[in-house]
PyMOL Python script that loads the backbone (N, CA, C, O; Angstrom):
from pymol import cmd

cmd.read_pdbstr("""\
ATOM      1  N   MET A   1     -90.841  34.912  51.275  1.00  0.00           N
ATOM      2  CA  MET A   1     -90.135  34.037  52.166  1.00  0.00           C
ATOM      3  C   MET A   1     -89.112  34.752  52.975  1.00  0.00           C
ATOM      4  O   MET A   1     -89.471  35.684  53.695  1.00  0.00           O
ATOM      5  N   GLY A   2     -87.813  34.374  52.910  1.00  0.00           N
ATOM      6  CA  GLY A   2     -86.743  35.106  53.606  1.00  0.00           C
ATOM      7  C   GLY A   2     -86.141  36.268  52.775  1.00  0.00           C
ATOM      8  O   GLY A   2     -86.414  36.404  51.582  1.00  0.00           O
ATOM      9  N   LYS A   3     -85.398  37.014  53.379  1.00  0.00           N
ATOM     10  CA  LYS A   3     -84.772  38.112  52.551  1.00  0.00           C
ATOM     11  C   LYS A   3     -83.668  37.566  51.696  1.00  0.00           C
ATOM     12  O   LYS A   3     -82.966  36.645  52.112  1.00  0.00           O
ATOM     13  N   SER A   4     -83.486  38.121  50.475  1.00  0.00           N
ATOM     14  CA  SER A   4     -82.508  37.609  49.498  1.00  0.00           C
ATOM     15  C   SER A   4     -81.266  38.210  49.924  1.00  0.00           C
ATOM     16  O   SER A   4     -81.164  39.392  50.251  1.00  0.00           O
ATOM     17  N   MET A   5     -80.206  37.262  49.912  1.00  0.00           N
ATOM     18  CA  MET A   5     -78.829  37.716  50.210  1.00  0.00           C
ATOM     19  C   MET A   5     -78.130  37.920  48.862  1.00  0.00           C
ATOM     20  O   MET A   5     -78.498  37.340  47.841  1.00  0.00           O
ATOM     21  N   SER A   6     -77.114  38.765  48.912  1.00  0.00           N
ATOM     22  CA  SER A   6     -76.364  38.970  47.758  1.00  0.00           C
ATOM     23  C   SER A   6     -75.404  37.795  47.501  1.00  0.00           C
ATOM     24  O   SER A   6     -75.074  37.044  48.419  1.00  0.00           O
ATOM     25  N   LYS A   7     -74.991  37.657  46.328  1.00  0.00           N
ATOM     26  CA  LYS A   7     -74.049  36.555  45.967  1.00  0.00           C
ATOM     27  C   LYS A   7     -72.732  37.059  45.567  1.00  0.00           C
ATOM     28  O   LYS A   7     -72.599  38.221  45.184  1.00  0.00           O
ATOM     29  N   LEU A   8     -71.724  36.212  45.643  1.00  0.00           N
ATOM     30  CA  LEU A   8     -70.403  36.622  45.248  1.00  0.00           C
ATOM     31  C   LEU A   8     -69.921  35.627  44.119  1.00  0.00           C
ATOM     32  O   LEU A   8     -70.029  34.403  44.199  1.00  0.00           O
ATOM     33  N   LYS A   9     -69.383  36.306  43.074  1.00  0.00           N
ATOM     34  CA  LYS A   9     -68.681  35.489  42.041  1.00  0.00           C
ATOM     35  C   LYS A   9     -67.171  35.446  42.361  1.00  0.00           C
ATOM     36  O   LYS A   9     -66.479  36.463  42.314  1.00  0.00           O
ATOM     37  N   ILE A  10     -66.692  34.242  42.685  1.00  0.00           N
ATOM     38  CA  ILE A  10     -65.339  34.150  43.103  1.00  0.00           C
ATOM     39  C   ILE A  10     -64.557  33.451  42.002  1.00  0.00           C
ATOM     40  O   ILE A  10     -64.917  32.345  41.598  1.00  0.00           O
ATOM     41  N   THR A  11     -63.479  34.087  41.502  1.00  0.00           N
ATOM     42  CA  THR A  11     -62.623  33.559  40.426  1.00  0.00           C
ATOM     43  C   THR A  11     -61.225  33.291  40.941  1.00  0.00           C
ATOM     44  O   THR A  11     -60.613  34.105  41.632  1.00  0.00           O
ATOM     45  N   LEU A  12     -60.725  32.058  40.559  1.00  0.00           N
ATOM     46  CA  LEU A  12     -59.360  31.841  40.941  1.00  0.00           C
ATOM     47  C   LEU A  12     -58.353  32.458  39.866  1.00  0.00           C
ATOM     48  O   LEU A  12     -58.313  31.976  38.734  1.00  0.00           O
ATOM     49  N   LYS A  13     -57.615  33.432  40.202  1.00  0.00           N
ATOM     50  CA  LYS A  13     -56.706  34.136  39.299  1.00  0.00           C
ATOM     51  C   LYS A  13     -55.461  33.349  38.870  1.00  0.00           C
ATOM     52  O   LYS A  13     -54.980  33.468  37.743  1.00  0.00           O
ATOM     53  N   LYS A  14     -54.967  32.553  39.798  1.00  0.00           N
ATOM     54  CA  LYS A  14     -53.739  31.823  39.476  1.00  0.00           C
ATOM     55  C   LYS A  14     -53.712  30.437  40.150  1.00  0.00           C
ATOM     56  O   LYS A  14     -54.431  30.230  41.128  1.00  0.00           O
ATOM     57  N   GLY A  15     -52.932  29.519  39.672  1.00  0.00           N
ATOM     58  CA  GLY A  15     -52.916  28.173  40.195  1.00  0.00           C
ATOM     59  C   GLY A  15     -52.388  28.156  41.643  1.00  0.00           C
ATOM     60  O   GLY A  15     -51.737  29.087  42.116  1.00  0.00           O
ATOM     61  N   PHE A  16     -52.699  27.079  42.287  1.00  0.00           N
ATOM     62  CA  PHE A  16     -52.213  27.017  43.693  1.00  0.00           C
ATOM     63  C   PHE A  16     -51.142  25.994  43.885  1.00  0.00           C
ATOM     64  O   PHE A  16     -50.898  25.570  45.015  1.00  0.00           O
ATOM     65  N   ILE A  17     -50.466  25.562  42.787  1.00  0.00           N
ATOM     66  CA  ILE A  17     -49.264  24.648  42.894  1.00  0.00           C
ATOM     67  C   ILE A  17     -48.182  25.560  43.559  1.00  0.00           C
ATOM     68  O   ILE A  17     -47.978  26.720  43.202  1.00  0.00           O
ATOM     69  N   GLY A  18     -47.535  24.943  44.523  1.00  0.00           N
ATOM     70  CA  GLY A  18     -46.413  25.573  45.224  1.00  0.00           C
ATOM     71  C   GLY A  18     -46.894  26.449  46.409  1.00  0.00           C
ATOM     72  O   GLY A  18     -46.079  27.085  47.078  1.00  0.00           O
ATOM     73  N   GLN A  19     -48.166  26.478  46.653  1.00  0.00           N
ATOM     74  CA  GLN A  19     -48.737  27.221  47.795  1.00  0.00           C
ATOM     75  C   GLN A  19     -48.690  26.229  48.958  1.00  0.00           C
ATOM     76  O   GLN A  19     -48.564  25.010  48.833  1.00  0.00           O
ATOM     77  N   ARG A  20     -48.818  26.963  50.206  1.00  0.00           N
ATOM     78  CA  ARG A  20     -48.943  26.149  51.430  1.00  0.00           C
ATOM     79  C   ARG A  20     -50.146  25.302  51.435  1.00  0.00           C
ATOM     80  O   ARG A  20     -51.134  25.606  50.767  1.00  0.00           O
ATOM     81  N   GLU A  21     -50.089  24.174  52.220  1.00  0.00           N
ATOM     82  CA  GLU A  21     -51.245  23.247  52.330  1.00  0.00           C
ATOM     83  C   GLU A  21     -52.510  23.860  52.804  1.00  0.00           C
ATOM     84  O   GLU A  21     -53.564  23.504  52.278  1.00  0.00           O
ATOM     85  N   LYS A  22     -52.504  24.795  53.797  1.00  0.00           N
ATOM     86  CA  LYS A  22     -53.619  25.462  54.180  1.00  0.00           C
ATOM     87  C   LYS A  22     -54.280  26.285  53.092  1.00  0.00           C
ATOM     88  O   LYS A  22     -55.500  26.278  52.926  1.00  0.00           O
ATOM     89  N   THR A  23     -53.434  26.995  52.353  1.00  0.00           N
ATOM     90  CA  THR A  23     -53.918  27.807  51.178  1.00  0.00           C
ATOM     91  C   THR A  23     -54.665  26.862  50.157  1.00  0.00           C
ATOM     92  O   THR A  23     -55.749  27.195  49.677  1.00  0.00           O
ATOM     93  N   ARG A  24     -54.109  25.797  49.879  1.00  0.00           N
ATOM     94  CA  ARG A  24     -54.706  24.846  48.935  1.00  0.00           C
ATOM     95  C   ARG A  24     -56.014  24.339  49.408  1.00  0.00           C
ATOM     96  O   ARG A  24     -56.966  24.258  48.631  1.00  0.00           O
ATOM     97  N   GLU A  25     -56.098  23.991  50.658  1.00  0.00           N
ATOM     98  CA  GLU A  25     -57.298  23.542  51.272  1.00  0.00           C
ATOM     99  C   GLU A  25     -58.366  24.479  51.278  1.00  0.00           C
ATOM    100  O   GLU A  25     -59.527  24.118  51.080  1.00  0.00           O
ATOM    101  N   THR A  26     -58.020  25.755  51.511  1.00  0.00           N
ATOM    102  CA  THR A  26     -59.043  26.843  51.545  1.00  0.00           C
ATOM    103  C   THR A  26     -59.517  27.066  50.122  1.00  0.00           C
ATOM    104  O   THR A  26     -60.723  27.217  49.927  1.00  0.00           O
ATOM    105  N   VAL A  27     -58.677  27.098  49.134  1.00  0.00           N
ATOM    106  CA  VAL A  27     -59.127  27.317  47.741  1.00  0.00           C
ATOM    107  C   VAL A  27     -60.102  26.150  47.330  1.00  0.00           C
ATOM    108  O   VAL A  27     -61.172  26.385  46.768  1.00  0.00           O
ATOM    109  N   LEU A  28     -59.683  24.906  47.636  1.00  0.00           N
ATOM    110  CA  LEU A  28     -60.515  23.739  47.296  1.00  0.00           C
ATOM    111  C   LEU A  28     -61.850  23.750  48.053  1.00  0.00           C
ATOM    112  O   LEU A  28     -62.877  23.322  47.525  1.00  0.00           O
ATOM    113  N   SER A  29     -61.820  24.226  49.250  1.00  0.00           N
ATOM    114  CA  SER A  29     -63.153  24.231  50.063  1.00  0.00           C
ATOM    115  C   SER A  29     -64.071  25.302  49.470  1.00  0.00           C
ATOM    116  O   SER A  29     -65.286  25.218  49.648  1.00  0.00           O
ATOM    117  N   LEU A  30     -63.540  26.289  48.785  1.00  0.00           N
ATOM    118  CA  LEU A  30     -64.379  27.319  48.080  1.00  0.00           C
ATOM    119  C   LEU A  30     -64.976  26.652  46.852  1.00  0.00           C
ATOM    120  O   LEU A  30     -65.973  27.135  46.314  1.00  0.00           O
ATOM    121  N   GLY A  31     -64.400  25.576  46.409  1.00  0.00           N
ATOM    122  CA  GLY A  31     -64.923  24.909  45.186  1.00  0.00           C
ATOM    123  C   GLY A  31     -64.246  25.236  43.925  1.00  0.00           C
ATOM    124  O   GLY A  31     -64.732  24.950  42.830  1.00  0.00           O
ATOM    125  N   LEU A  32     -63.077  25.862  44.088  1.00  0.00           N
ATOM    126  CA  LEU A  32     -62.219  26.318  42.858  1.00  0.00           C
ATOM    127  C   LEU A  32     -61.304  25.175  42.704  1.00  0.00           C
ATOM    128  O   LEU A  32     -60.764  24.616  43.658  1.00  0.00           O
ATOM    129  N   LYS A  33     -61.127  24.801  41.297  1.00  0.00           N
ATOM    130  CA  LYS A  33     -60.343  23.633  41.009  1.00  0.00           C
ATOM    131  C   LYS A  33     -59.156  24.037  40.126  1.00  0.00           C
ATOM    132  O   LYS A  33     -58.103  23.413  40.256  1.00  0.00           O
ATOM    133  N   LYS A  34     -59.247  25.026  39.247  1.00  0.00           N
ATOM    134  CA  LYS A  34     -58.158  25.355  38.371  1.00  0.00           C
ATOM    135  C   LYS A  34     -58.168  26.822  38.109  1.00  0.00           C
ATOM    136  O   LYS A  34     -59.150  27.478  38.456  1.00  0.00           O
ATOM    137  N   PRO A  35     -57.127  27.400  37.508  1.00  0.00           N
ATOM    138  CA  PRO A  35     -57.113  28.913  37.229  1.00  0.00           C
ATOM    139  C   PRO A  35     -58.271  29.226  36.325  1.00  0.00           C
ATOM    140  O   PRO A  35     -58.663  28.416  35.485  1.00  0.00           O
ATOM    141  N   HIS A  36     -58.838  30.455  36.511  1.00  0.00           N
ATOM    142  CA  HIS A  36     -59.912  31.075  35.811  1.00  0.00           C
ATOM    143  C   HIS A  36     -61.215  30.348  36.018  1.00  0.00           C
ATOM    144  O   HIS A  36     -62.197  30.676  35.353  1.00  0.00           O
ATOM    145  N   HIS A  37     -61.277  29.353  36.927  1.00  0.00           N
ATOM    146  CA  HIS A  37     -62.545  28.694  37.310  1.00  0.00           C
ATOM    147  C   HIS A  37     -63.266  29.649  38.313  1.00  0.00           C
ATOM    148  O   HIS A  37     -62.625  30.333  39.111  1.00  0.00           O
ATOM    149  N   PHE A  38     -64.561  29.663  38.242  1.00  0.00           N
ATOM    150  CA  PHE A  38     -65.293  30.535  39.102  1.00  0.00           C
ATOM    151  C   PHE A  38     -66.496  29.804  39.670  1.00  0.00           C
ATOM    152  O   PHE A  38     -67.054  28.886  39.069  1.00  0.00           O
ATOM    153  N   VAL A  39     -66.880  30.279  40.907  1.00  0.00           N
ATOM    154  CA  VAL A  39     -68.063  29.795  41.509  1.00  0.00           C
ATOM    155  C   VAL A  39     -68.799  30.957  42.032  1.00  0.00           C
ATOM    156  O   VAL A  39     -68.274  32.045  42.267  1.00  0.00           O
ATOM    157  N   VAL A  40     -70.176  30.640  42.221  1.00  0.00           N
ATOM    158  CA  VAL A  40     -71.084  31.645  42.813  1.00  0.00           C
ATOM    159  C   VAL A  40     -71.533  31.258  44.245  1.00  0.00           C
ATOM    160  O   VAL A  40     -72.208  30.238  44.384  1.00  0.00           O
ATOM    161  N   LYS A  41     -71.213  31.978  45.266  1.00  0.00           N
ATOM    162  CA  LYS A  41     -71.557  31.588  46.650  1.00  0.00           C
ATOM    163  C   LYS A  41     -72.413  32.672  47.256  1.00  0.00           C
ATOM    164  O   LYS A  41     -72.427  33.817  46.805  1.00  0.00           O
ATOM    165  N   GLU A  42     -73.159  32.258  48.341  1.00  0.00           N
ATOM    166  CA  GLU A  42     -73.856  33.284  49.138  1.00  0.00           C
ATOM    167  C   GLU A  42     -72.886  34.059  49.922  1.00  0.00           C
ATOM    168  O   GLU A  42     -71.889  33.480  50.354  1.00  0.00           O
ATOM    169  N   ASP A  43     -73.080  35.348  50.158  1.00  0.00           N
ATOM    170  CA  ASP A  43     -72.260  36.241  50.899  1.00  0.00           C
ATOM    171  C   ASP A  43     -72.486  36.010  52.378  1.00  0.00           C
ATOM    172  O   ASP A  43     -73.400  36.611  52.943  1.00  0.00           O
ATOM    173  N   THR A  44     -71.703  35.172  53.032  1.00  0.00           N
ATOM    174  CA  THR A  44     -71.834  34.880  54.433  1.00  0.00           C
ATOM    175  C   THR A  44     -70.393  35.181  55.082  1.00  0.00           C
ATOM    176  O   THR A  44     -69.349  35.183  54.430  1.00  0.00           O
ATOM    177  N   PRO A  45     -70.484  35.421  56.387  1.00  0.00           N
ATOM    178  CA  PRO A  45     -69.153  35.660  57.077  1.00  0.00           C
ATOM    179  C   PRO A  45     -68.171  34.506  56.886  1.00  0.00           C
ATOM    180  O   PRO A  45     -66.966  34.753  56.823  1.00  0.00           O
ATOM    181  N   ALA A  46     -68.611  33.306  56.795  1.00  0.00           N
ATOM    182  CA  ALA A  46     -67.667  32.190  56.688  1.00  0.00           C
ATOM    183  C   ALA A  46     -66.979  32.243  55.328  1.00  0.00           C
ATOM    184  O   ALA A  46     -65.778  32.001  55.210  1.00  0.00           O
ATOM    185  N   ILE A  47     -67.759  32.562  54.316  1.00  0.00           N
ATOM    186  CA  ILE A  47     -67.217  32.679  52.929  1.00  0.00           C
ATOM    187  C   ILE A  47     -66.256  33.850  52.844  1.00  0.00           C
ATOM    188  O   ILE A  47     -65.211  33.756  52.201  1.00  0.00           O
ATOM    189  N   ARG A  48     -66.604  34.945  53.487  1.00  0.00           N
ATOM    190  CA  ARG A  48     -65.792  36.114  53.548  1.00  0.00           C
ATOM    191  C   ARG A  48     -64.474  35.881  54.206  1.00  0.00           C
ATOM    192  O   ARG A  48     -63.460  36.440  53.788  1.00  0.00           O
ATOM    193  N   GLY A  49     -64.464  35.074  55.219  1.00  0.00           N
ATOM    194  CA  GLY A  49     -63.263  34.719  55.982  1.00  0.00           C
ATOM    195  C   GLY A  49     -62.350  33.965  55.131  1.00  0.00           C
ATOM    196  O   GLY A  49     -61.149  34.233  55.097  1.00  0.00           O
ATOM    197  N   MET A  50     -62.929  32.941  54.377  1.00  0.00           N
ATOM    198  CA  MET A  50     -62.052  32.156  53.469  1.00  0.00           C
ATOM    199  C   MET A  50     -61.478  32.985  52.424  1.00  0.00           C
ATOM    200  O   MET A  50     -60.294  32.818  52.131  1.00  0.00           O
ATOM    201  N   ILE A  51     -62.209  33.901  51.799  1.00  0.00           N
ATOM    202  CA  ILE A  51     -61.749  34.838  50.780  1.00  0.00           C
ATOM    203  C   ILE A  51     -60.641  35.638  51.301  1.00  0.00           C
ATOM    204  O   ILE A  51     -59.619  35.806  50.634  1.00  0.00           O
ATOM    205  N   LYS A  52     -60.820  36.196  52.600  1.00  0.00           N
ATOM    206  CA  LYS A  52     -59.719  36.991  53.110  1.00  0.00           C
ATOM    207  C   LYS A  52     -58.416  36.215  53.306  1.00  0.00           C
ATOM    208  O   LYS A  52     -57.359  36.833  53.177  1.00  0.00           O
ATOM    209  N   LYS A  53     -58.402  35.044  53.577  1.00  0.00           N
ATOM    210  CA  LYS A  53     -57.288  34.098  53.730  1.00  0.00           C
ATOM    211  C   LYS A  53     -56.483  34.036  52.445  1.00  0.00           C
ATOM    212  O   LYS A  53     -55.253  34.080  52.477  1.00  0.00           O
ATOM    213  N   VAL A  54     -57.158  33.937  51.334  1.00  0.00           N
ATOM    214  CA  VAL A  54     -56.471  33.639  50.079  1.00  0.00           C
ATOM    215  C   VAL A  54     -56.864  34.788  49.013  1.00  0.00           C
ATOM    216  O   VAL A  54     -57.035  34.531  47.822  1.00  0.00           O
ATOM    217  N   ASP A  55     -56.980  35.994  49.527  1.00  0.00           N
ATOM    218  CA  ASP A  55     -57.453  37.101  48.628  1.00  0.00           C
ATOM    219  C   ASP A  55     -56.493  37.423  47.555  1.00  0.00           C
ATOM    220  O   ASP A  55     -56.882  37.963  46.520  1.00  0.00           O
ATOM    221  N   PHE A  56     -55.122  37.082  47.778  1.00  0.00           N
ATOM    222  CA  PHE A  56     -54.148  37.337  46.755  1.00  0.00           C
ATOM    223  C   PHE A  56     -54.178  36.428  45.506  1.00  0.00           C
ATOM    224  O   PHE A  56     -53.479  36.618  44.511  1.00  0.00           O
ATOM    225  N   MET A  57     -55.069  35.413  45.666  1.00  0.00           N
ATOM    226  CA  MET A  57     -55.218  34.441  44.537  1.00  0.00           C
ATOM    227  C   MET A  57     -56.602  34.606  43.840  1.00  0.00           C
ATOM    228  O   MET A  57     -56.843  33.995  42.799  1.00  0.00           O
ATOM    229  N   LEU A  58     -57.436  35.369  44.377  1.00  0.00           N
ATOM    230  CA  LEU A  58     -58.876  35.537  43.977  1.00  0.00           C
ATOM    231  C   LEU A  58     -59.313  36.823  43.405  1.00  0.00           C
ATOM    232  O   LEU A  58     -58.771  37.875  43.742  1.00  0.00           O
ATOM    233  N   SER A  59     -60.236  36.776  42.585  1.00  0.00           N
ATOM    234  CA  SER A  59     -61.008  37.978  42.087  1.00  0.00           C
ATOM    235  C   SER A  59     -62.462  37.767  42.517  1.00  0.00           C
ATOM    236  O   SER A  59     -63.092  36.752  42.220  1.00  0.00           O
ATOM    237  N   VAL A  60     -62.967  38.796  43.244  1.00  0.00           N
ATOM    238  CA  VAL A  60     -64.405  38.672  43.806  1.00  0.00           C
ATOM    239  C   VAL A  60     -65.243  39.776  43.315  1.00  0.00           C
ATOM    240  O   VAL A  60     -64.831  40.936  43.314  1.00  0.00           O
ATOM    241  N   GLU A  61     -66.402  39.440  42.899  1.00  0.00           N
ATOM    242  CA  GLU A  61     -67.376  40.385  42.363  1.00  0.00           C
ATOM    243  C   GLU A  61     -68.620  40.148  43.116  1.00  0.00           C
ATOM    244  O   GLU A  61     -68.986  39.001  43.373  1.00  0.00           O
ATOM    245  N   GLU A  62     -69.337  41.275  43.507  1.00  0.00           N
ATOM    246  CA  GLU A  62     -70.600  41.080  44.137  1.00  0.00           C
ATOM    247  C   GLU A  62     -71.681  41.111  43.039  1.00  0.00           C
ATOM    248  O   GLU A  62     -71.626  41.907  42.102  1.00  0.00           O
ATOM    249  N   MET A  63     -72.681  40.194  43.201  1.00  0.00           N
ATOM    250  CA  MET A  63     -73.789  40.089  42.329  1.00  0.00           C
ATOM    251  C   MET A  63     -75.061  40.372  43.084  1.00  0.00           C
ATOM    252  O   MET A  63     -75.221  39.904  44.211  1.00  0.00           O
ATOM    253  N   ASP A  64     -75.934  41.092  42.525  1.00  0.00           N
ATOM    254  CA  ASP A  64     -77.285  41.351  43.186  1.00  0.00           C
ATOM    255  C   ASP A  64     -78.176  40.299  42.736  1.00  0.00           C
ATOM    256  O   ASP A  64     -78.278  40.027  41.540  1.00  0.00           O
ATOM    257  N   GLU A  65     -78.854  39.671  43.681  1.00  0.00           N
ATOM    258  CA  GLU A  65     -79.860  38.604  43.382  1.00  0.00           C
ATOM    259  C   GLU A  65     -81.190  39.336  43.185  1.00  0.00           C
ATOM    260  O   GLU A  65     -81.547  40.171  44.015  1.00  0.00           O
ATOM    261  N   ILE A  66     -81.932  39.050  42.117  1.00  0.00           N
ATOM    262  CA  ILE A  66     -83.197  39.769  41.763  1.00  0.00           C
ATOM    263  C   ILE A  66     -84.319  38.758  42.220  1.00  0.00           C
ATOM    264  O   ILE A  66     -84.432  37.640  41.718  1.00  0.00           O
ATOM    265  N   LYS A  67     -85.093  39.219  43.159  1.00  0.00           N
ATOM    266  CA  LYS A  67     -86.310  38.435  43.595  1.00  0.00           C
ATOM    267  C   LYS A  67     -87.433  39.393  43.913  1.00  0.00           C
ATOM    268  O   LYS A  67     -88.524  38.963  44.290  1.00  0.00           O
TER     269      LYS A  67
END
""", "prot")
cmd.dss("prot")
cmd.show_as("cartoon", "prot")
cmd.util.cbc("prot")
cmd.orient("prot")
């Protein structure tokens, strides 16, 4: 089918209480709800942009998709 894209494991390192509204919205739009929660997302420019905005709160690992 199509080429396989790599995936990113995104983990929230600390809570977003006390952060600015935009920061909270960005973290929530990534699907992260509480500290140490993680999600796996496709590696796209949009996701990379959101990660860059809140990189001080996140831990990101690249995962290779096997197909």
